[in-house]
Residue frames relative to the residue before (quaternion, step in Angstrom):
aa qw qx qy qz dx dy dz
X 1.0000 0.0000 0.0000 0.0000 0.00 0.00 0.00
X 0.5298 -0.6940 0.4211 0.2458 3.57 -1.24 0.44
X 0.4731 -0.6729 0.4541 0.3424 3.61 1.20 -0.04
X 0.1684 0.8400 -0.4981 0.1340 3.55 1.15 0.66
X 0.7758 0.2659 -0.1431 0.5540 3.60 1.13 -0.62
X 0.1851 0.8262 -0.5169 0.1262 3.57 1.16 0.50
X 0.8347 0.1866 -0.1601 0.4928 3.57 -0.82 1.06
X 0.5430 0.6142 -0.4076 0.4022 3.60 1.23 -0.05
X 0.2233 -0.7471 0.6120 0.1321 3.55 -1.23 0.63
X 0.0504 0.8343 -0.5401 0.0987 3.57 -0.45 1.18
X 0.2409 -0.7238 0.6203 0.1824 3.52 -1.33 0.38
X 0.1102 -0.7714 0.6248 0.0487 3.54 -1.13 0.71
X 0.1884 -0.7683 0.5998 0.1202 3.58 -0.61 1.09
X 0.7613 0.2609 -0.2422 0.5419 3.54 -1.03 0.76
X 0.3669 0.7929 -0.4272 0.2329 3.55 1.27 0.42
X 0.5674 0.6438 -0.3748 0.3510 3.58 1.22 -0.01
X 0.8216 0.0752 -0.0292 0.5643 3.58 1.19 -0.28
X 0.8180 0.2942 -0.1863 0.4579 3.54 -1.33 0.19
X 0.8361 -0.1112 0.1092 0.5260 3.55 -0.98 -0.90
X 0.6404 0.5444 -0.3347 0.4261 3.58 0.94 -0.84
X 0.6404 0.5126 -0.3186 0.4749 3.57 0.97 -0.81
X 0.6563 0.5135 -0.3111 0.4569 3.58 0.92 -0.92
X 0.6485 0.5064 -0.3143 0.4734 3.59 1.01 -0.80
X 0.6603 0.5122 -0.3152 0.4498 3.59 0.88 -0.92
X 0.6712 0.4966 -0.2990 0.4620 3.58 0.90 -0.91
X 0.6814 0.4831 -0.3003 0.4606 3.59 0.92 -0.87
X 0.6107 0.5397 -0.3533 0.4593 3.60 1.03 -0.73
X 0.6713 0.4915 -0.2958 0.4693 3.56 0.90 -0.92
X 0.6521 0.5192 -0.3125 0.4556 3.57 0.98 -0.85
X 0.6990 0.4405 -0.2607 0.4994 3.57 1.17 -0.58
X 0.7109 -0.5184 0.2394 0.4107 3.58 1.23 0.42
X 0.5465 0.6363 -0.4027 0.3664 3.61 1.21 -0.06
X 0.3838 -0.6186 0.6205 0.2917 3.50 -1.37 0.39
X 0.1273 -0.8509 0.5097 -0.0010 3.58 -0.68 1.06
X 0.2176 -0.7007 0.6628 0.1493 3.53 -1.09 0.87
X 0.1670 -0.7841 0.5944 0.0628 3.57 -0.58 1.19
X 0.0384 -0.8232 0.5654 -0.0352 3.57 -0.30 1.28
X 0.2771 0.7472 -0.5671 0.2080 3.56 -0.64 1.09
X 0.4042 -0.7272 0.5166 0.2022 3.53 -0.89 1.05
X 0.2847 -0.8187 0.4641 0.1823 3.57 1.23 -0.39
X 0.3450 0.7463 -0.5042 0.2641 3.57 0.78 1.00
X 0.5787 -0.5317 0.4739 0.3972 3.52 -1.35 0.21
X 0.7083 -0.4729 0.3040 0.4270 3.58 -1.24 0.28
X 0.6984 0.4465 -0.2731 0.4881 3.61 1.13 -0.57
X 0.6126 -0.5944 0.3318 0.4018 3.57 1.29 0.20
X 0.5720 0.6109 -0.3750 0.3987 3.58 1.24 0.00
X 0.8217 0.3148 -0.2039 0.4291 3.55 -1.42 0.10
X 0.0441 0.8218 -0.5653 0.0564 3.61 0.65 1.06
X 0.0614 0.7967 -0.5942 0.0921 3.55 -1.04 0.84
X 0.4009 -0.6991 0.5374 0.2485 3.55 -1.19 0.56
X 0.4039 0.7671 -0.4406 0.2329 3.57 1.29 -0.14
X 0.6817 0.5068 -0.3152 0.4232 3.60 0.85 -0.92
X 0.6553 0.4928 -0.3158 0.4775 3.59 0.96 -0.82
X 0.6459 0.5233 -0.3181 0.4559 3.59 0.96 -0.84
X 0.6430 0.5397 -0.3217 0.4379 3.56 1.01 -0.84
X 0.6629 0.4906 -0.3098 0.4731 3.60 0.97 -0.82
X 0.6121 0.5399 -0.3465 0.4623 3.58 1.03 -0.74
X 0.6483 0.5131 -0.3176 0.4643 3.59 0.97 -0.83
X 0.6226 0.5314 -0.3387 0.4639 3.59 1.05 -0.76
X 0.6659 0.5050 -0.2993 0.4604 3.56 0.93 -0.93
X 0.6800 0.4915 -0.2907 0.4599 3.57 0.89 -0.92
X 0.6192 0.5540 -0.3433 0.4380 3.57 1.08 -0.69
X 0.7034 0.4205 -0.2495 0.5159 3.56 1.22 -0.51
X 0.6352 -0.5736 0.3193 0.4069 3.56 1.26 0.28
X 0.5391 0.6371 -0.3947 0.3843 3.57 1.28 0.16
X 0.4063 -0.6917 0.5457 0.2424 3.53 -1.38 0.06
X 0.1591 0.7916 -0.5709 0.1489 3.58 -0.77 1.02
X 0.1836 -0.7470 0.6308 0.1023 3.53 -1.32 0.50
X 0.3027 -0.7548 0.5570 0.1683 3.57 -0.98 0.84
X 0.0399 -0.7575 0.6513 0.0183 3.55 -1.12 0.81
X 0.0899 -0.7833 0.6133 0.0473 3.57 -0.83 0.96
X 0.3712 0.7078 -0.5285 0.2863 3.57 -0.57 1.14
X 0.5662 -0.6025 0.4551 0.3307 3.53 -1.27 0.47
X 0.3337 -0.7911 0.4797 0.1810 3.58 -0.28 1.26
X 0.5730 0.5837 -0.3894 0.4235 3.61 1.21 -0.23
X 0.6142 0.5277 -0.3453 0.4744 3.59 1.30 -0.14
X 0.5462 -0.6609 0.4164 0.3025 3.56 -0.81 1.10
X 0.7034 0.4795 -0.2775 0.4453 3.56 0.86 -0.97
X 0.6038 0.5408 -0.3628 0.4597 3.60 1.16 -0.50
X 0.6019 0.5461 -0.3499 0.4658 3.56 1.07 -0.70
X 0.6495 0.5064 -0.3074 0.4767 3.56 1.00 -0.84
X 0.6492 0.5281 -0.3182 0.4454 3.59 0.95 -0.86
X 0.6414 0.5310 -0.3246 0.4486 3.57 0.95 -0.87
X 0.6908 0.4688 -0.2735 0.4777 3.57 0.85 -1.00
X 0.6790 0.5029 -0.2993 0.4433 3.59 0.85 -0.95
X 0.5962 0.5665 -0.3622 0.4386 3.57 1.09 -0.67
X 0.6517 0.5130 -0.3023 0.4699 3.56 0.99 -0.86
X 0.6935 0.4807 -0.2792 0.4582 3.57 0.84 -0.99
X 0.6832 0.4917 -0.2934 0.4532 3.58 0.90 -0.89
X 0.6799 0.4949 -0.2945 0.4539 3.58 1.04 -0.71
X 0.8536 0.1587 -0.0169 0.4960 3.56 0.83 -1.00
X 0.6266 -0.6202 0.3144 0.3520 3.59 1.24 0.21
X 0.8020 0.0397 -0.0141 0.5958 3.60 1.19 -0.32
X 0.2148 -0.7109 0.6323 0.2208 3.53 -1.37 -0.02
X 0.1860 -0.8270 0.5270 0.0609 3.54 -0.44 1.25
X 0.8187 0.0179 0.0115 0.5739 3.56 1.14 -0.52
X 0.0797 -0.7646 0.6370 0.0571 3.52 -1.28 0.54
X 0.0971 -0.7819 0.6155 0.0195 3.53 -0.87 1.03
X 0.1600 -0.8132 0.5575 0.0471 3.57 -0.61 1.17
X 0.0329 0.8227 -0.5610 0.0858 3.54 -0.30 1.31
X 0.4862 0.7006 -0.4274 0.3001 3.60 1.16 -0.53
X 0.1847 0.7954 -0.5570 0.1519 3.57 -0.85 0.96
X 0.1294 -0.7629 0.6267 0.0924 3.51 -1.37 0.12
X 0.2635 -0.7456 0.5870 0.1733 3.56 -1.31 0.13
X 0.0379 0.7343 -0.6777 -0.0004 3.52 -1.22 0.69
X 0.0604 -0.8578 0.5104 0.0098 3.57 0.41 1.25
X 0.2384 0.7368 -0.5991 0.2032 3.52 -0.94 1.00
X 0.5142 -0.5941 0.4996 0.3648 3.57 -1.09 0.57
X 0.6452 -0.5764 0.3390 0.3695 3.57 -1.01 0.86
X 0.7133 0.4757 -0.2728 0.4365 3.59 0.86 -0.94
X 0.7048 0.4002 -0.2676 0.5211 3.58 1.30 -0.08
X 0.5023 0.6969 -0.4046 0.3137 3.58 1.27 -0.23
X 0.3424 -0.7355 0.5500 0.1983 3.55 -0.98 0.89
X 0.6435 -0.5095 0.3958 0.4118 3.54 -1.26 0.31
X 0.6337 0.5376 -0.3297 0.4481 3.58 1.01 -0.78
X 0.6581 0.5074 -0.3075 0.4636 3.58 0.99 -0.84
X 0.6286 0.5122 -0.3280 0.4848 3.57 1.10 -0.66
X 0.7133 0.4832 -0.2659 0.4324 3.56 0.70 -1.12
X 0.6314 0.5617 -0.3410 0.4116 3.59 0.95 -0.88
X 0.7061 0.4537 -0.2627 0.4760 3.59 0.93 -0.87
X 0.6458 0.5073 -0.3230 0.4704 3.58 0.93 -0.84
X 0.6564 0.5345 -0.3152 0.4290 3.59 0.94 -0.88
X 0.7227 0.4395 -0.2658 0.4624 3.59 0.75 -1.00
X 0.7305 0.4274 -0.2491 0.4708 3.59 0.81 -0.96
X 0.7997 0.3268 -0.1810 0.4700 3.58 0.34 -1.23
X 0.6902 0.4398 -0.2896 0.4962 3.60 0.79 -0.95
X 0.6200 0.5526 -0.3453 0.4370 3.60 1.02 -0.72
X 0.6445 0.4938 -0.3172 0.4900 3.57 0.98 -0.79
X 0.6455 0.5238 -0.3308 0.4467 3.59 0.89 -0.90
X 0.6607 0.5341 -0.3220 0.4177 3.58 0.83 -0.95
X 0.6822 0.4507 -0.2839 0.5008 3.59 0.98 -0.83
X 0.6571 0.5154 -0.3159 0.4503 3.59 0.86 -0.91
X 0.6451 0.5425 -0.3211 0.4318 3.57 0.91 -0.94
X 0.7566 0.3972 -0.2226 0.4693 3.58 0.68 -1.04
X 0.6498 0.5105 -0.3264 0.4590 3.60 1.00 -0.74
X 0.6743 0.5085 -0.3086 0.4375 3.59 0.89 -0.90
X 0.6023 0.5679 -0.3587 0.4313 3.59 1.09 -0.65
X 0.6789 0.4417 -0.2754 0.5178 3.58 1.15 -0.63
X 0.6791 0.5346 -0.3030 0.4014 3.55 0.80 -1.02
X 0.6648 0.5302 -0.3272 0.4122 3.60 0.91 -0.81
X 0.6806 0.4634 -0.2848 0.4908 3.58 1.25 -0.36
X 0.5827 0.5770 -0.3704 0.4363 3.58 1.29 -0.12
X 0.5354 -0.6210 0.4603 0.3403 3.57 -1.01 0.70
X 0.7148 0.4603 -0.2453 0.4658 3.56 1.09 -0.72
X 0.4244 -0.7098 0.4722 0.3051 3.60 1.24 -0.09
X 0.2600 -0.7675 0.5531 0.1935 3.56 -0.89 -0.93
X 0.3316 -0.7325 0.5655 0.1836 3.52 -1.34 0.17
X 0.1290 -0.7715 0.6216 0.0412 3.55 -0.91 1.03
X 0.0736 -0.8074 0.5854 -0.0031 3.57 -0.75 1.06
X 0.1658 -0.7930 0.5836 0.0551 3.54 -0.61 1.20
X 0.2327 -0.7416 0.6057 0.1705 3.53 -1.15 0.60
X 0.0405 -0.7905 0.6108 -0.0219 3.52 -0.69 1.16
X 0.3411 -0.6986 0.5772 0.2498 3.58 -1.06 -0.76
X 0.5955 -0.5412 0.4417 0.3967 3.55 -1.21 0.40
X 0.5255 0.6419 -0.3981 0.3915 3.58 1.28 -0.30
X 0.5080 0.6550 -0.4398 0.3456 3.63 1.17 -0.22
X 0.6375 0.5063 -0.3397 0.4710 3.60 1.20 -0.32
X 0.7313 -0.3463 0.2202 0.5448 3.60 1.27 -0.15
X 0.0152 0.7917 -0.6095 0.0376 3.54 -1.12 0.71
X 0.5492 -0.6729 0.3902 0.3055 3.56 -0.83 1.00
X 0.8320 0.1321 -0.0306 0.5380 3.59 0.74 -1.02
X 0.6618 0.4732 -0.3025 0.4966 3.57 1.17 0.53
X 0.0419 0.8367 -0.5441 0.0465 3.59 0.80 0.97
X 0.6435 0.5201 -0.3213 0.4606 3.59 1.04 -0.73
X 0.6818 0.4886 -0.2709 0.4724 3.57 0.88 -1.03
X 0.6647 0.5023 -0.3000 0.4646 3.57 0.90 -0.92
X 0.6568 0.5055 -0.3089 0.4665 3.59 0.96 -0.84
X 0.6340 0.5251 -0.3280 0.4634 3.57 1.01 -0.80
X 0.6873 0.4793 -0.2878 0.4638 3.58 0.88 -0.93
X 0.6198 0.5232 -0.3422 0.4743 3.58 1.09 -0.64
X 0.6462 0.5157 -0.3115 0.4685 3.56 1.05 -0.78
X 0.6351 0.5228 -0.3252 0.4665 3.56 1.01 -0.79
X 0.6137 0.5545 -0.3403 0.4473 3.56 1.03 -0.80
X 0.6912 0.4577 -0.2771 0.4857 3.58 0.89 -0.93
X 0.6013 0.5461 -0.3526 0.4646 3.59 1.08 -0.69
X 0.6745 0.5005 -0.2987 0.4531 3.57 0.88 -0.93
X 0.6690 0.4866 -0.3042 0.4724 3.58 0.93 -0.85
X 0.6408 0.5126 -0.3257 0.4696 3.59 1.01 -0.77
X 0.6286 0.5332 -0.3200 0.4670 3.55 1.05 -0.81
X 0.6343 0.5360 -0.3260 0.4517 3.57 0.97 -0.86
X 0.6746 0.4907 -0.2912 0.4684 3.57 0.95 -0.88
X 0.7204 0.4798 -0.2578 0.4294 3.57 0.84 -1.01
X 0.8008 0.3466 -0.1464 0.4660 3.57 0.95 -0.86
X 0.3640 0.7510 -0.4827 0.2657 3.59 1.27 0.04
X 0.6636 0.5328 -0.3036 0.4284 3.59 0.95 -0.89
X 0.7000 0.4503 -0.2576 0.4908 3.56 1.23 -0.48
X 0.5399 -0.6405 0.3972 0.3747 3.57 1.24 0.09
X 0.5294 0.5902 -0.4217 0.4400 3.57 1.24 0.50
X 0.1201 -0.8132 0.5683 0.0366 3.56 -0.73 1.05
X 0.1450 -0.7906 0.5933 0.0425 3.54 -1.20 0.61
X 0.0671 0.7991 -0.5895 0.0972 3.55 -0.78 1.09
X 0.3303 -0.7368 0.5604 0.1844 3.55 -1.29 0.42
X 0.1660 -0.7235 0.6574 0.1295 3.52 -1.25 0.63
X 0.1350 -0.7617 0.6305 0.0640 3.56 -0.89 1.00
X 0.0432 -0.8608 0.5070 -0.0027 3.58 0.11 1.26
X 0.0866 -0.7231 0.6664 0.1597 3.48 -1.37 0.01
X 0.1875 0.7775 -0.5696 0.1895 3.54 -0.55 1.22
X 0.5177 -0.6253 0.4844 0.3262 3.54 -1.21 0.51
X 0.1627 0.7815 -0.5745 0.1808 3.55 -0.33 1.32
X 0.7258 -0.3903 0.3208 0.4668 3.55 -1.34 -0.08
X 0.6657 0.4994 -0.3077 0.4612 3.60 0.99 -0.78
X 0.6891 0.4966 -0.2988 0.4349 3.59 0.88 -0.88
X 0.5504 0.6243 -0.3945 0.3894 3.58 1.19 -0.43
X 0.6962 0.4786 -0.2674 0.4633 3.58 1.17 -0.55
X 0.5002 0.6450 -0.4395 0.3750 3.59 1.23 -0.08
X 0.3523 -0.8025 0.4476 0.1774 3.61 -0.59 1.15
X 0.7129 0.3349 -0.2820 0.5478 3.60 1.04 0.70
X 0.6045 -0.5774 0.4031 0.3724 3.54 -1.23 0.42
X 0.0571 -0.7825 0.6194 0.0281 3.56 -1.04 0.81
X 0.5030 -0.6001 0.5214 0.3391 3.53 -1.22 0.57
X 0.1095 0.8318 -0.5293 0.1263 3.58 -0.57 1.07
X 0.2613 -0.7221 0.6183 0.1671 3.49 -1.28 0.61
X 0.6133 -0.4964 0.4186 0.4496 3.55 -1.04 -0.80
X 0.6367 -0.5094 0.3908 0.4271 3.62 -1.17 0.35
X 0.6459 0.5442 -0.3209 0.4286 3.56 0.99 -0.81
X 0.6431 0.5284 -0.3312 0.4445 3.59 1.12 -0.56
X 0.6172 0.5430 -0.3378 0.4584 3.60 1.27 -0.34
X 0.6052 0.6480 -0.3387 0.3149 3.56 1.01 -0.91
X 0.6413 0.5403 -0.3669 0.4026 3.68 0.82 -0.75
X 0.6313 0.5258 -0.3488 0.4509 3.61 1.03 -0.67
X 0.6314 0.5181 -0.3339 0.4704 3.58 1.01 -0.76
X 0.6363 0.5256 -0.3208 0.4647 3.57 0.98 -0.86
X 0.6482 0.5227 -0.3187 0.4528 3.58 0.91 -0.88
X 0.7016 0.4708 -0.2776 0.4573 3.59 0.85 -0.95
X 0.6371 0.5043 -0.3243 0.4845 3.59 1.22 -0.37
X 0.6507 0.5799 -0.3005 0.3874 3.55 1.16 -0.60
X 0.6361 -0.5254 0.4075 0.3915 3.56 -1.30 0.26
X 0.5664 0.6127 -0.3821 0.3972 3.59 1.19 -0.43
X 0.7227 0.3885 -0.2443 0.5168 3.62 1.22 -0.33
X 0.2687 0.8292 -0.4657 0.1527 3.61 1.25 0.32
X 0.7164 0.4230 -0.2574 0.4916 3.61 1.17 -0.40
X 0.6014 0.5582 -0.3535 0.4492 3.58 1.29 0.14
X 0.2326 0.7618 -0.5805 0.1690 3.57 -0.75 1.04
X 0.7937 0.3173 -0.2357 0.4624 3.56 -1.22 0.53
X 0.5411 0.6441 -0.3770 0.3876 3.59 1.22 0.42
X 0.2125 -0.7166 0.6424 0.1692 3.53 -1.39 0.35
X 0.0548 -0.7970 0.6015 0.0023 3.56 -0.82 1.03
X 0.2996 -0.6981 0.6218 0.1904 3.54 -1.02 0.87
X 0.0088 -0.7670 0.6414 0.0152 3.56 -1.08 0.77
X 0.1331 0.7617 -0.6192 0.1371 3.56 -0.63 1.19
X 0.8163 -0.1553 0.0786 0.5507 3.57 -0.29 1.23
X 0.8316 -0.1652 0.1271 0.5148 3.59 -0.70 -1.04
X 0.6522 0.5415 -0.3088 0.4313 3.61 1.25 -0.20
X 0.0298 -0.7538 0.6564 -0.0018 3.54 -1.03 0.98
X 0.0085 0.7972 -0.6023 0.0409 3.57 -0.90 0.96
X 0.3106 -0.7271 0.5773 0.2038 3.56 -1.20 0.52
X 0.3871 -0.7217 0.5298 0.2202 3.58 -1.03 0.84
X 0.5419 -0.6043 0.4714 0.3449 3.53 -1.25 0.47
X 0.4589 -0.6410 0.5347 0.3045 3.54 -1.30 0.35
X 0.4924 -0.6748 0.4499 0.3159 3.63 -0.87 0.87
X 0.1468 0.7728 -0.6020 0.1373 3.53 -0.96 0.92
X 0.5763 -0.5624 0.4522 0.3836 3.57 -1.20 0.47
X 0.3055 -0.7783 0.5269 0.1530 3.57 -1.02 0.79
X 0.8093 -0.0313 0.0784 0.5813 3.59 0.78 -1.00
X 0.1680 -0.7801 0.5955 0.0931 3.57 -1.21 0.56
X 0.0751 -0.7448 0.6535 0.1116 3.53 -1.32 0.29
X 0.2704 -0.7818 0.5496 0.1169 3.56 -1.08 0.74
X 0.5757 -0.5895 0.4440 0.3519 3.54 -1.13 0.71
X 0.6592 -0.5178 0.3558 0.4132 3.62 -1.15 0.53
X 0.6544 -0.5331 0.3670 0.3909 3.56 -1.15 0.65
X 0.7905 0.2830 -0.2369 0.4888 3.52 -0.90 1.00
X 0.6512 0.4924 -0.3162 0.4832 3.59 1.24 -0.26
X 0.3783 -0.7368 0.5188 0.2118 3.55 -0.98 0.88
X 0.8038 0.0689 -0.0263 0.5903 3.57 1.18 -0.37
X 0.5575 -0.5945 0.4690 0.3403 3.51 -1.34 0.29
X 0.3176 -0.6652 0.6246 0.2578 3.53 -1.34 0.34
X 0.6327 -0.5250 0.3842 0.4202 3.62 -1.14 0.41
X 0.6439 0.5279 -0.3216 0.4510 3.57 1.03 -0.82
X 0.6546 0.5152 -0.3096 0.4586 3.56 1.01 -0.83
X 0.6304 0.5205 -0.3289 0.4728 3.55 1.01 -0.79
X 0.6558 0.5260 -0.3093 0.4445 3.56 0.93 -0.93
X 0.6823 0.4836 -0.2887 0.4661 3.59 1.05 -0.69
X 0.8137 0.3500 -0.1510 0.4389 3.56 0.77 -1.04
X 0.5616 0.6145 -0.4110 0.3716 3.61 1.01 -0.54
X 0.6887 0.4719 -0.3153 0.4512 3.66 0.79 -0.84
X 0.6837 0.4896 -0.2825 0.4615 3.59 1.19 -0.51
X 0.7776 0.3621 -0.1602 0.4885 3.57 1.10 -0.64
X 0.8411 0.1445 -0.0885 0.5136 3.59 -0.06 -1.24
X 0.2105 -0.8300 0.4946 0.1487 3.60 1.24 -0.46
X 0.5222 -0.5960 0.4778 0.3792 3.61 -1.06 -0.72
X 0.3853 -0.6733 0.5709 0.2691 3.54 -1.33 0.28
X 0.4243 -0.7220 0.4877 0.2467 3.57 -0.71 1.05
X 0.3465 -0.7125 0.5733 0.2089 3.54 -0.92 0.96
X 0.4479 -0.7285 0.4380 0.2772 3.62 -0.54 1.10
X 0.6612 0.5037 -0.3191 0.4553 3.59 1.01 -0.72
X 0.6343 0.5084 -0.3276 0.4815 3.58 1.06 -0.73
X 0.6295 0.5305 -0.3297 0.4622 3.56 1.04 -0.77
X 0.6535 0.5077 -0.3067 0.4702 3.57 1.03 -0.83
X 0.6349 0.5191 -0.3285 0.4686 3.59 1.01 -0.79
X 0.6476 0.5167 -0.3147 0.4633 3.57 1.00 -0.84
X 0.6366 0.5310 -0.3187 0.4596 3.57 1.03 -0.80
X 0.6720 0.4930 -0.2942 0.4678 3.57 0.93 -0.91
X 0.6443 0.5162 -0.3247 0.4614 3.56 1.01 -0.78
X 0.6355 0.5197 -0.3245 0.4699 3.57 1.03 -0.79
X 0.6409 0.5150 -0.3174 0.4725 3.59 1.01 -0.78
X 0.6444 0.5274 -0.3180 0.4533 3.56 1.01 -0.84
X 0.6677 0.4980 -0.2934 0.4691 3.57 0.93 -0.94
X 0.6463 0.5217 -0.3213 0.4549 3.55 0.98 -0.87
X 0.6459 0.5204 -0.3098 0.4648 3.57 1.03 -0.80
X 0.6460 0.5140 -0.3153 0.4680 3.57 1.00 -0.82
X 0.6723 0.4977 -0.2965 0.4608 3.57 0.94 -0.89
X 0.6759 0.4757 -0.2908 0.4820 3.55 1.15 -0.59
X 0.5283 -0.6605 0.3862 0.3680 3.54 1.34 -0.01
X 0.4276 0.7193 -0.4524 0.3084 3.54 1.24 0.41
């Protein structure tokens, strides 16, 4: 490795497995001291254990690196503080935080329970807030600032059977952009990675997805933690195997104005002019669903 993060002190939530493990190992290999934070639960949230975080720490130490394991529920405010404080107390600063910890409770919206909603929002969105809140309070006082890396998903634009997961990822996206705006003056940057990789979570997705490996995601996280990305903030990057892409920034596209002399539109006026002027923006996922449905119907009509 090249020592891309030599001397950096970082925390990685969800660092005991999948993408988080790959990120933690790569950060350590690139010279960083790493807090590996992972509660080590089953997919349904049961059987918490520190074993997974401890195992990754042992891997890092076996390669000559330095790491500390933390086992705790990242959805708890005080656990977020403990994770950050552990890094600062051990090594004097926190230069980066990567939030990978996540879970799934897939269900169609009309069948989703309150528990299934809360469990996902708590781990993903609240978990990101807890780390961002405590890390940013330290980073803004450091001369070197810091880097916050959120893990989202393309599902933030919408998902058929993951309203909870999609909402959490959309919230994280807005949290990251708000953080970028608020902390830019302090030299603290915030970016999102929207990965697709074959992990324990992706195995439960009931459709095919384009995916790479967890290890193929890690270099982007390392880059965003490094000084080489010090001018990059408020961005979303897709990482799938060998492909990296940047997402557009949300902005208004077209406007229409009420007739001259009118202070506001009437419903009838909107109904007449909206289809002629600003129209609508096609949702790519809805378009894909419509295409698949048309193919299905065509196949049925052909007797397939």
